[in-house]
N, C-alpha and C positions, 0 to 999 in steps of 0.2 A: 906213120910215123909219130902222129900226135899221140895215139893210144900209150906208145912207150914212153912219150916224154910225161904223160900224167901219172902212169903207174911209177915211174922214177920218183915223182914228188910225193906219192902216197909213201912209198916205202922209205924216203927220206923222214918224212912225218913221222911214221909209224915206229921205225927202226929195225933192226935187226930180229929176227925171231926164231933162226936156228940155233936148238942147244948146241953148246961147246962142253959141257959135262964139268963147270965153276956155279957152284951153286948160287952166288950173289949175281953174276951175270946171267945166269940161266932164270932166274927169280925177274929180272928186266925183261927179259926176251920172252918170258911168260905172258908178262901184262902186254907186252907190243902185241902178241898174238892174239890175245882177248882182243885188243882194239882192230887187228886186222879182220878178225871174225866179224866185228859189227860193221864193217866197211863192206866186207863180202856178201853178208846178209842182206845189207840194204840194195846192193847193187844187184843182186840177183831177185830181192824182190820188185826193184823198178824194172827190171827186163819181164818179169813174170807179169806185171801190171801192163805194160806196152805190148808183149805178145798177145794180149786179148784184141788188139786191132788189127791182126793178121787178115781178117775176113771182111774187112769194112770195104765200101764201094770207091770209097775216094782213093785215088792210087796214091797220093803222099801219105794218106794216113795209113792204108794197108802195106805199104813198103817198108814202114817203121815197125810195124806189127810183125809182119813175116822176117824181118832181118833179126828182133829179138826172139823171135820163136825159133828160128835157125840156129841162133848161139846158144839158145836154153837147151836145145837138142844136143848140140856137140858137147856142150857141159855135161850132160847128162851121160852121153856114150863115153867121154873122156874118164868120167868117174867110175861107172862100171867097169870099163876097161883095164882099171887101176884096182878094183876089188874094192869099192866104195858103194 
């Protein structure tokens, strides 16, 4: 549940990104989308960095790395299945 709370906060801070066909509002939403992209890239980079720990000997370290690696794999599968 905490993950949903964090994403709700992020979307409240960034604002709406879906276009509605009204130039002034869509300009704001475009700017919001740029900000969202910065957040997404940062999160993916952190997952990627953390995934490098997947093969460490220490359980607590490898557990975190494996989780990050699995989430990156799921993200890649999701993107590919949606034509990206």
